[in-house]
N, CA and C of each residue as an Amber inpcrd file, in Angstrom:
protein
   237
 -60.3360000  -6.5920000 -56.7110000 -61.5940000  -7.1750000 -56.7600000
 -62.3310000  -6.6270000 -57.7540000 -63.0240000  -7.1740000 -58.8650000
 -63.7450000  -6.6200000 -59.9950000 -65.2840000  -6.3360000 -59.5090000
 -65.8070000  -7.0570000 -58.6930000 -67.1450000  -7.2130000 -58.4150000
 -67.4990000  -7.2240000 -56.8630000 -68.4780000  -6.4520000 -56.5340000
 -68.4720000  -6.5860000 -54.9800000 -69.7010000  -7.8620000 -54.7860000
 -69.2290000  -8.6050000 -53.8430000 -70.1380000  -9.6920000 -53.7080000
 -71.1360000  -9.5060000 -52.4410000 -72.1010000  -8.4850000 -52.9570000
 -73.2810000  -8.0560000 -52.1540000 -74.4940000  -8.2890000 -52.8110000
 -75.8600000  -8.4700000 -52.1610000 -76.8930000  -8.4710000 -52.7600000
 -77.1240000  -7.3950000 -54.1310000 -76.8390000  -6.0360000 -53.5190000
 -76.8720000  -5.0730000 -54.5090000 -75.4780000  -4.6970000 -55.3920000
 -74.8420000  -5.9240000 -55.3640000 -73.2980000  -5.5580000 -56.0980000
 -73.6720000  -5.3590000 -57.5230000 -74.6660000  -5.8510000 -58.3520000
 -74.7200000  -5.4920000 -59.7110000 -74.9010000  -4.0160000 -60.1270000
 -75.6380000  -3.4540000 -59.1460000 -76.3880000  -2.2850000 -59.2830000
 -75.3180000  -1.1400000 -59.0100000 -74.4330000  -1.5110000 -57.9010000
 -73.3950000  -0.7410000 -57.8330000 -72.4270000  -0.7650000 -58.7350000
 -72.1970000  -1.8590000 -59.2710000 -71.0660000  -2.2170000 -60.2920000
 -71.5140000  -1.2370000 -61.6690000 -72.7990000  -1.2160000 -62.0310000
 -73.4230000  -0.6640000 -63.1680000 -73.2370000   0.8710000 -63.1250000
 -73.6000000   1.3230000 -61.8040000 -73.9840000   2.7310000 -61.7080000
 -72.6840000   3.6920000 -61.2460000 -71.7530000   2.9700000 -60.4590000
 -70.7980000   3.8590000 -59.9370000 -69.5420000   3.9290000 -60.8490000
 -69.2800000   2.7030000 -61.6770000 -68.1790000   2.8080000 -62.4630000
 -66.9760000   2.4800000 -61.4100000 -65.6860000   2.5180000 -62.2560000
 -64.4220000   2.0370000 -61.6130000 -63.9750000   2.7000000 -60.4910000
 -64.0830000   4.0340000 -60.4740000 -63.8240000   4.9050000 -59.0550000
 -64.6180000   4.6790000 -58.1630000 -65.9410000   4.6270000 -58.1550000
 -66.9050000   4.2890000 -57.1610000 -66.7090000   2.9380000 -56.5200000
 -66.3900000   2.0890000 -57.6050000 -66.1070000   0.5390000 -57.0270000
 -64.7960000   0.3800000 -56.0930000 -63.9180000   1.2840000 -56.4710000
 -62.6570000   1.4440000 -55.8220000 -62.9580000   1.9800000 -54.3350000
 -63.5490000   3.0050000 -54.3020000 -64.0370000   3.8020000 -53.0620000
 -64.7100000   2.7590000 -52.2650000 -65.8580000   2.0680000 -52.7290000
 -66.4880000   1.1370000 -51.9340000 -65.6640000   0.0140000 -51.3380000
 -64.8670000  -0.5760000 -52.3640000 -63.8950000  -1.7230000 -52.0080000
 -62.9150000  -1.1010000 -50.7600000 -62.3570000  -0.0390000 -50.9180000
 -61.3180000   0.5050000 -49.8010000 -62.0250000   0.5390000 -48.5740000
 -63.1400000   1.2990000 -48.6780000 -64.1770000   1.5810000 -47.4800000
 -64.3270000   0.1830000 -46.7300000 -64.8820000  -0.7040000 -47.4740000
 -65.1410000  -2.2320000 -47.0320000 -63.8020000  -2.7860000 -46.1820000
 -62.8310000  -2.6340000 -46.8960000 -61.7730000  -3.2720000 -46.2920000
 -61.0180000  -2.6390000 -45.1100000 -61.5350000  -1.2620000 -45.0890000
 -61.1530000  -0.4380000 -43.7190000 -62.0010000  -0.8800000 -42.6790000
 -63.2640000  -1.1670000 -43.0170000 -64.0690000  -1.5590000 -41.9970000
 -63.9090000  -2.7490000 -41.4980000 -63.5140000  -3.8350000 -42.4970000
 -63.3410000  -5.2720000 -42.0420000 -62.1210000  -5.2310000 -41.0390000
 -61.0070000  -4.4970000 -41.7110000 -59.7540000  -4.3680000 -40.5770000
 -60.1420000  -3.9170000 -39.4680000 -60.8490000  -2.7370000 -39.2560000
 -61.2540000  -2.2960000 -37.9000000 -61.8000000  -3.3650000 -37.1150000
 -62.9330000  -3.9280000 -37.6330000 -63.6160000  -5.0500000 -36.8990000
 -62.6710000  -6.2220000 -36.6000000 -61.7300000  -6.4660000 -37.3980000
 -60.7990000  -7.6870000 -36.9670000 -60.0110000  -7.2580000 -35.8180000
 -59.5040000  -5.8680000 -35.8240000 -58.6490000  -5.3920000 -34.7540000
 -59.3070000  -5.4340000 -33.5050000 -60.6390000  -5.0350000 -33.5730000
 -61.5350000  -5.0720000 -32.3970000 -61.8160000  -6.4360000 -31.9510000
 -62.0350000  -7.4410000 -32.7780000 -62.1840000  -8.8940000 -32.0420000
 -60.8500000  -9.3690000 -31.5490000 -59.5000000  -9.0550000 -32.1800000
 -58.2730000  -9.3630000 -31.7560000 -58.3500000  -8.7930000 -30.3760000
 -58.3520000  -7.5840000 -30.2460000 -58.4790000  -6.7710000 -28.7840000
 -59.1270000  -7.5070000 -27.7670000 -60.4460000  -7.7170000 -28.0750000
 -61.3180000  -8.4270000 -27.1240000 -60.8860000  -9.7100000 -26.6630000
 -60.3410000 -10.4690000 -27.6210000 -59.8370000 -11.8190000 -27.4420000
 -58.7460000 -11.5750000 -26.3660000 -57.9240000 -10.7080000 -26.6960000
 -56.3180000 -10.5920000 -25.9470000 -56.9520000 -10.1670000 -24.3330000
 -58.1630000  -9.4440000 -24.1880000 -58.5640000  -8.8580000 -23.1220000
 -59.0910000 -10.1700000 -22.4120000 -59.8790000 -11.0390000 -23.0120000
 -60.5250000 -12.2120000 -22.3460000 -59.4330000 -13.4340000 -21.9720000
 -58.3760000 -13.3610000 -22.7940000 -57.2740000 -14.3340000 -22.3490000
 -56.5670000 -13.6920000 -21.1770000 -56.4610000 -12.5070000 -20.8630000
 -55.7430000 -12.0980000 -19.8330000 -56.6210000 -12.0930000 -18.6750000
 -58.0060000 -12.0970000 -18.8030000 -58.7690000 -12.1770000 -17.5730000
 -58.9220000 -13.6600000 -17.1260000 -59.0080000 -14.5450000 -18.1950000
 -59.0380000 -15.9870000 -17.7970000 -57.5820000 -16.2850000 -17.2930000
 -56.4250000 -15.7680000 -17.8370000 -55.1650000 -16.1450000 -17.1940000
 -55.1950000 -15.5640000 -15.6990000 -55.7140000 -14.4820000 -15.4820000
 -55.5860000 -13.9020000 -13.9850000 -56.3450000 -14.6080000 -13.2100000
 -57.6330000 -14.9950000 -13.5140000 -58.4400000 -16.0250000 -12.5640000
 -58.1430000 -17.4140000 -12.4280000 -58.0240000 -17.8330000 -13.6500000
 -57.5050000 -19.2670000 -13.9100000 -58.9190000 -20.1100000 -14.0510000
 -58.6510000 -21.1510000 -14.8730000 -59.8410000 -21.7470000 -15.3750000
 -60.6580000 -22.5160000 -14.2050000 -60.1460000 -22.6790000 -13.0980000
 -60.8010000 -23.4670000 -11.9070000 -61.2770000 -22.4670000 -10.8570000
 -61.1820000 -21.2010000 -11.3630000 -61.5150000 -19.9440000 -10.4540000
 -60.5530000 -19.6490000  -9.3630000 -59.3540000 -20.2580000  -9.3900000
 -58.3660000 -19.8440000  -8.4940000 -57.5370000 -18.8270000  -9.0570000
 -57.0700000 -17.9240000  -8.2640000 -55.9370000 -16.8570000  -9.0720000
 -54.6730000 -17.4290000  -9.2370000 -54.0670000 -16.7500000 -10.0630000
 -52.7080000 -16.9210000 -10.1350000 -51.6570000 -16.1160000  -9.2130000
 -50.8100000 -16.5440000  -8.7600000 -50.1210000 -15.8730000  -7.4210000
 -49.3970000 -14.5460000  -8.0410000 -49.0550000 -14.6340000  -9.5040000
 -48.1420000 -13.4510000  -9.8800000 -49.0580000 -12.3120000  -9.9660000
 -50.5390000 -12.4230000  -9.9100000 -51.2060000 -11.1700000  -9.8550000
 -51.5280000 -10.6690000  -8.4550000 -51.1280000 -11.3700000  -7.4130000
 -51.1620000 -10.9120000  -6.0160000 -52.7710000 -11.3050000  -5.5860000
 -53.7870000 -12.1340000  -6.1070000 -55.0070000 -12.2460000  -5.5920000
 -54.7860000 -13.6480000  -4.9530000 -54.8380000 -13.7780000  -3.5730000
 -54.7000000 -15.0900000  -3.0250000 -55.8500000 -15.5910000  -2.5740000
 -57.0460000 -14.7390000  -2.4000000 -58.2220000 -15.3020000  -1.5520000
 -59.4950000 -15.2090000  -2.4710000 -59.2550000 -15.4010000  -4.0790000
 -60.3380000 -15.6800000  -4.6680000 -61.1340000 -16.9540000  -4.7000000
 -62.4620000 -16.9510000  -4.2090000 -63.0740000 -18.3770000  -4.1630000
 -63.3830000 -18.8510000  -5.4030000 -63.3500000 -20.2740000  -5.4440000
 -63.7010000 -20.8410000  -6.8440000 -65.3230000 -20.6270000  -7.1170000
 -65.5540000 -20.4230000  -8.4060000 -66.8200000 -20.1370000  -8.7360000
 -68.0110000 -20.5920000  -8.3350000 -67.8750000 -21.9440000  -7.9570000
 -68.8220000 -22.7330000  -7.4420000 -69.3930000 -22.2780000  -5.9030000
 -68.3290000 -22.0900000  -5.1720000 -68.7480000 -21.4970000  -3.9080000
 -69.2840000 -19.9350000  -3.8690000 -68.8750000 -19.1610000  -5.0300000
 -69.3900000 -17.8100000  -5.1510000 -70.8750000 -17.8800000  -5.5390000
 -71.2020000 -18.7680000  -6.2470000 -72.6470000 -18.9440000  -6.7160000
 -73.6240000 -19.0420000  -5.8240000 -73.0910000 -19.9160000  -4.6270000
 -74.0280000 -20.1530000  -3.4540000 -74.2580000 -19.0580000  -2.5070000
 -73.1650000 -18.0890000  -2.6170000 -73.4190000 -16.9960000  -1.9180000
 -74.2830000 -15.8340000  -2.2860000 -74.5500000 -15.9280000  -3.6240000
 -75.6770000 -14.8840000  -4.1490000 -76.9630000 -15.3240000  -4.2540000
 -77.3030000 -16.6060000  -3.8570000 -78.5910000 -17.0350000  -3.9020000
 -79.3280000 -16.7280000  -2.5070000
C-alpha cells in the first residue's frame, strides 16, 4: 500500500516517510484483523444461540430444553 486512503493520508505520507507509512499500515491491518475476528466470534455466538432456541422459539432437543415457550406467548406474560 503506497498511500493511506484516509482524509489525512497526504499529510501522513509527506511527513512520516516510508518507515512511518509502514508502521501505520501494519497497525491498521492489525486493528482491522482484530475487528474482523470479533465480528466472526459474535456471529458464531449468535448462530449458536439461534440454533439452540430455534427460529420458531421452540428448543432443540439435543440441548435438553423441552419447555421453552414460543416467543409470542412469552411477550404476553411480560405485559
